[in-house]
Backbone atoms as SQL, in Angstrom:
CREATE TABLE atoms (id INTEGER PRIMARY KEY, chain TEXT, resi INTEGER, resn TEXT, atom TEXT, x REAL, y REAL, z REAL);
INSERT INTO atoms VALUES
  (1, 'A', 1, 'UNK', 'N', -6.212, 17.196, 18.466),
  (2, 'A', 1, 'UNK', 'CA', -7.704, 16.942, 18.000),
  (3, 'A', 1, 'UNK', 'C', -7.174, 16.875, 16.337),
  (4, 'A', 2, 'UNK', 'N', -6.143, 17.144, 15.457),
  (5, 'A', 2, 'UNK', 'CA', -6.815, 16.705, 14.199),
  (6, 'A', 2, 'UNK', 'C', -6.181, 15.498, 13.715),
  (7, 'A', 3, 'UNK', 'N', -4.427, 15.509, 15.162),
  (8, 'A', 3, 'UNK', 'CA', -3.683, 13.938, 15.075),
  (9, 'A', 3, 'UNK', 'C', -4.339, 13.035, 15.047),
  (10, 'A', 4, 'UNK', 'N', -5.532, 13.164, 16.468),
  (11, 'A', 4, 'UNK', 'CA', -6.510, 11.702, 16.683),
  (12, 'A', 4, 'UNK', 'C', -7.046, 11.241, 15.137),
  (13, 'A', 5, 'UNK', 'N', -7.989, 12.502, 14.669),
  (14, 'A', 5, 'UNK', 'CA', -8.962, 12.227, 13.096),
  (15, 'A', 5, 'UNK', 'C', -8.071, 11.388, 12.389),
  (16, 'A', 6, 'UNK', 'N', -6.296, 11.953, 12.046),
  (17, 'A', 6, 'UNK', 'CA', -5.563, 11.639, 11.170),
  (18, 'A', 6, 'UNK', 'C', -5.382, 9.884, 11.926),
  (19, 'A', 7, 'UNK', 'N', -5.307, 10.015, 12.845),
  (20, 'A', 7, 'UNK', 'CA', -4.752, 8.368, 13.023),
  (21, 'A', 7, 'UNK', 'C', -6.136, 7.536, 13.053),
  (22, 'A', 8, 'UNK', 'N', -7.452, 8.059, 13.107),
  (23, 'A', 8, 'UNK', 'CA', -8.349, 6.972, 13.562),
  (24, 'A', 8, 'UNK', 'C', -8.233, 6.800, 11.622),
  (25, 'A', 9, 'UNK', 'N', -8.463, 7.476, 10.561),
  (26, 'A', 9, 'UNK', 'CA', -8.636, 7.170, 9.424),
  (27, 'A', 9, 'UNK', 'C', -7.730, 6.883, 8.750),
  (28, 'A', 10, 'UNK', 'N', -6.362, 6.305, 9.357),
  (29, 'A', 10, 'UNK', 'CA', -5.271, 5.518, 8.743),
  (30, 'A', 10, 'UNK', 'C', -5.989, 4.414, 9.663),
  (31, 'A', 11, 'UNK', 'N', -6.095, 4.032, 10.241),
  (32, 'A', 11, 'UNK', 'CA', -7.546, 2.639, 11.249),
  (33, 'A', 11, 'UNK', 'C', -7.797, 2.565, 10.298),
  (34, 'A', 12, 'UNK', 'N', -9.254, 3.556, 9.859),
  (35, 'A', 12, 'UNK', 'CA', -10.122, 2.977, 8.930),
  (36, 'A', 12, 'UNK', 'C', -9.812, 2.483, 7.778),
  (37, 'A', 13, 'UNK', 'N', -8.624, 2.792, 7.334),
  (38, 'A', 13, 'UNK', 'CA', -8.017, 2.211, 5.660),
  (39, 'A', 13, 'UNK', 'C', -7.848, 1.146, 5.878),
  (40, 'A', 14, 'UNK', 'N', -6.741, 0.859, 7.043),
  (41, 'A', 14, 'UNK', 'CA', -6.307, -0.070, 7.059),
  (42, 'A', 14, 'UNK', 'C', -7.482, -1.339, 7.685),
  (43, 'A', 15, 'UNK', 'N', -8.556, -1.284, 7.869),
  (44, 'A', 15, 'UNK', 'CA', -9.835, -2.290, 8.186),
  (45, 'A', 15, 'UNK', 'C', -10.661, -2.424, 7.114),
  (46, 'A', 16, 'UNK', 'N', -10.003, -1.159, 6.163),
  (47, 'A', 16, 'UNK', 'CA', -11.210, -1.213, 5.078),
  (48, 'A', 16, 'UNK', 'C', -10.615, -2.163, 4.037),
  (49, 'A', 17, 'UNK', 'N', -9.799, -2.598, 4.548),
  (50, 'A', 17, 'UNK', 'CA', -9.084, -3.382, 2.970),
  (51, 'A', 17, 'UNK', 'C', -9.098, -5.244, 3.059),
  (52, 'A', 18, 'UNK', 'N', -10.562, -5.497, 2.159),
  (53, 'A', 18, 'UNK', 'CA', -10.419, -6.757, 2.499),
  (54, 'A', 18, 'UNK', 'C', -9.570, -7.963, 2.212),
  (55, 'A', 19, 'UNK', 'N', -8.372, -8.173, 2.706),
  (56, 'A', 19, 'UNK', 'CA', -7.200, -8.756, 3.079),
  (57, 'A', 19, 'UNK', 'C', -7.391, -9.926, 4.219),
  (58, 'A', 20, 'UNK', 'N', -8.553, -9.987, 4.398),
  (59, 'A', 20, 'UNK', 'CA', -8.671, -11.543, 5.563),
  (60, 'A', 20, 'UNK', 'C', -10.269, -12.631, 5.167),
  (61, 'A', 21, 'UNK', 'N', -9.475, -13.328, 5.246),
  (62, 'A', 21, 'UNK', 'CA', -10.884, -14.204, 4.876),
  (63, 'A', 21, 'UNK', 'C', -12.602, -14.269, 5.289),
  (64, 'A', 22, 'UNK', 'N', -12.397, -13.876, 6.307),
  (65, 'A', 22, 'UNK', 'CA', -14.260, -13.479, 7.065),
  (66, 'A', 22, 'UNK', 'C', -14.975, -12.486, 5.958),
  (67, 'A', 23, 'UNK', 'N', -13.295, -10.995, 5.573),
  (68, 'A', 23, 'UNK', 'CA', -14.169, -9.947, 5.523),
  (69, 'A', 23, 'UNK', 'C', -14.358, -10.253, 3.816),
  (70, 'A', 24, 'UNK', 'N', -13.728, -10.775, 3.191),
  (71, 'A', 24, 'UNK', 'CA', -14.392, -11.280, 1.468),
  (72, 'A', 24, 'UNK', 'C', -15.723, -11.167, 1.233),
  (73, 'A', 25, 'UNK', 'N', -16.379, -11.514, 2.261),
  (74, 'A', 25, 'UNK', 'CA', -18.023, -11.345, 2.190),
  (75, 'A', 25, 'UNK', 'C', -18.545, -9.653, 2.258),
  (76, 'A', 26, 'UNK', 'N', -17.622, -9.168, 2.960),
  (77, 'A', 26, 'UNK', 'CA', -18.612, -7.685, 3.030),
  (78, 'A', 26, 'UNK', 'C', -18.888, -6.619, 1.848),
  (79, 'A', 27, 'UNK', 'N', -18.155, -7.291, 0.701),
  (80, 'A', 27, 'UNK', 'CA', -18.022, -6.403, -0.479),
  (81, 'A', 27, 'UNK', 'C', -17.647, -4.946, -0.508),
  (82, 'A', 28, 'UNK', 'N', -18.594, -3.981, -1.103),
  (83, 'A', 28, 'UNK', 'CA', -18.163, -2.332, -0.633),
  (84, 'A', 28, 'UNK', 'C', -18.520, -2.018, 0.427),
  (85, 'A', 29, 'UNK', 'N', -19.164, -2.374, 1.733),
  (86, 'A', 29, 'UNK', 'CA', -19.376, -1.957, 3.033),
  (87, 'A', 29, 'UNK', 'C', -18.263, -0.793, 3.625),
  (88, 'A', 30, 'UNK', 'N', -17.510, -1.561, 4.226),
  (89, 'A', 30, 'UNK', 'CA', -16.408, -0.905, 4.363),
  (90, 'A', 30, 'UNK', 'C', -15.700, 0.579, 3.963),
  (91, 'A', 31, 'UNK', 'N', -15.431, 0.253, 2.710),
  (92, 'A', 31, 'UNK', 'CA', -14.844, 1.498, 2.590),
  (93, 'A', 31, 'UNK', 'C', -16.061, 2.453, 2.127),
  (94, 'A', 32, 'UNK', 'N', -17.328, 1.958, 1.322),
  (95, 'A', 32, 'UNK', 'CA', -18.324, 2.948, 1.379),
  (96, 'A', 32, 'UNK', 'C', -18.545, 4.003, 2.981),
  (97, 'A', 33, 'UNK', 'N', -18.092, 3.036, 4.323),
  (98, 'A', 33, 'UNK', 'CA', -18.887, 3.938, 5.492),
  (99, 'A', 33, 'UNK', 'C', -17.949, 4.493, 5.618),
  (100, 'A', 34, 'UNK', 'N', -16.475, 4.235, 5.051),
  (101, 'A', 34, 'UNK', 'CA', -15.432, 4.916, 5.441),
  (102, 'A', 34, 'UNK', 'C', -15.479, 6.471, 4.124),
  (103, 'A', 35, 'UNK', 'N', -16.118, 6.228, 3.306),
  (104, 'A', 35, 'UNK', 'CA', -16.307, 6.652, 2.282),
  (105, 'A', 35, 'UNK', 'C', -16.696, 8.170, 2.893),
  (106, 'A', 36, 'UNK', 'N', -17.827, 7.477, 3.625),
  (107, 'A', 36, 'UNK', 'CA', -18.992, 8.419, 4.116),
  (108, 'A', 36, 'UNK', 'C', -18.617, 9.166, 5.257),
  (109, 'A', 37, 'UNK', 'N', -17.913, 8.742, 6.206),
  (110, 'A', 37, 'UNK', 'CA', -16.901, 9.495, 7.510),
  (111, 'A', 37, 'UNK', 'C', -16.061, 10.647, 7.031),
  (112, 'A', 38, 'UNK', 'N', -15.289, 10.227, 5.717),
  (113, 'A', 38, 'UNK', 'CA', -14.623, 11.735, 4.850),
  (114, 'A', 38, 'UNK', 'C', -15.229, 12.251, 4.411),
  (115, 'A', 39, 'UNK', 'N', -16.629, 12.199, 4.280),
  (116, 'A', 39, 'UNK', 'CA', -17.433, 13.126, 3.364),
  (117, 'A', 39, 'UNK', 'C', -17.634, 14.011, 4.739),
  (118, 'A', 40, 'UNK', 'N', -18.141, 13.056, 5.935),
  (119, 'A', 40, 'UNK', 'CA', -18.823, 14.427, 6.882),
  (120, 'A', 40, 'UNK', 'C', -17.419, 14.910, 7.411),
  (121, 'A', 41, 'UNK', 'N', -16.041, 14.542, 7.175),
  (122, 'A', 41, 'UNK', 'CA', -15.295, 15.505, 8.119),
  (123, 'A', 41, 'UNK', 'C', -14.786, 16.795, 7.276),
  (124, 'A', 42, 'UNK', 'N', -14.461, 16.239, 5.670),
  (125, 'A', 42, 'UNK', 'CA', -14.773, 17.244, 5.214),
  (126, 'A', 42, 'UNK', 'C', -15.401, 18.465, 5.225),
  (127, 'A', 43, 'UNK', 'N', -16.728, 18.463, 5.257),
  (128, 'A', 43, 'UNK', 'CA', -18.209, 19.030, 5.949),
  (129, 'A', 43, 'UNK', 'C', -17.468, 19.933, 6.827),
  (130, 'A', 44, 'UNK', 'N', -16.955, 19.527, 7.899),
  (131, 'A', 44, 'UNK', 'CA', -17.201, 20.362, 9.208),
  (132, 'A', 44, 'UNK', 'C', -15.709, 20.340, 8.951),
  (133, 'A', 45, 'UNK', 'N', -14.678, 20.548, 8.460),
  (134, 'A', 45, 'UNK', 'CA', -13.840, 20.781, 8.584),
  (135, 'A', 45, 'UNK', 'C', -14.084, 22.098, 7.345),
  (136, 'A', 46, 'UNK', 'N', -14.681, 22.153, 6.027),
  (137, 'A', 46, 'UNK', 'CA', -15.039, 23.387, 5.491),
  (138, 'A', 46, 'UNK', 'C', -16.273, 24.657, 6.112),
  (139, 'A', 47, 'UNK', 'N', -17.143, 23.750, 7.259),
  (140, 'A', 47, 'UNK', 'CA', -17.731, 24.736, 7.915),
  (141, 'A', 47, 'UNK', 'C', -16.697, 25.302, 9.485),
  (142, 'A', 48, 'UNK', 'N', -15.513, 24.997, 9.610),
  (143, 'A', 48, 'UNK', 'CA', -14.685, 25.452, 10.272),
  (144, 'A', 48, 'UNK', 'C', -14.899, 24.718, 11.936),
  (145, 'A', 49, 'UNK', 'N', -15.559, 23.813, 12.050),
  (146, 'A', 49, 'UNK', 'CA', -16.009, 23.194, 13.402),
  (147, 'A', 49, 'UNK', 'C', -15.000, 22.222, 13.507),
  (148, 'A', 50, 'UNK', 'N', -14.202, 21.644, 12.544),
  (149, 'A', 50, 'UNK', 'CA', -12.937, 21.431, 12.827),
  (150, 'A', 50, 'UNK', 'C', -11.838, 22.221, 12.422),
  (151, 'A', 51, 'UNK', 'N', -11.166, 22.505, 13.390),
  (152, 'A', 51, 'UNK', 'CA', -10.419, 23.495, 12.685),
  (153, 'A', 51, 'UNK', 'C', -8.601, 22.680, 11.418),
  (154, 'A', 52, 'UNK', 'N', -8.783, 23.549, 10.558),
  (155, 'A', 52, 'UNK', 'CA', -7.615, 22.551, 9.483),
  (156, 'A', 52, 'UNK', 'C', -6.201, 22.482, 9.568),
  (157, 'A', 53, 'UNK', 'N', -5.496, 23.258, 10.492),
  (158, 'A', 53, 'UNK', 'CA', -4.321, 23.280, 10.653),
  (159, 'A', 53, 'UNK', 'C', -3.925, 21.499, 11.524),
  (160, 'A', 54, 'UNK', 'N', -3.254, 20.660, 10.938),
  (161, 'A', 54, 'UNK', 'CA', -3.029, 19.657, 12.289),
  (162, 'A', 54, 'UNK', 'C', -1.899, 19.990, 13.157);
């Protein structure tokens, strides 16, 4: 489970970079959404819903 979450987070980080022409107009929306996902995952780890060890 932890390895899958790590892979998904890396893919989201790559996808949030505004390096392509069509995504330059998106602004901070992709990175803001990624930050929200990271905060939710952090809360789930702190509540021991997701185990800490990968």
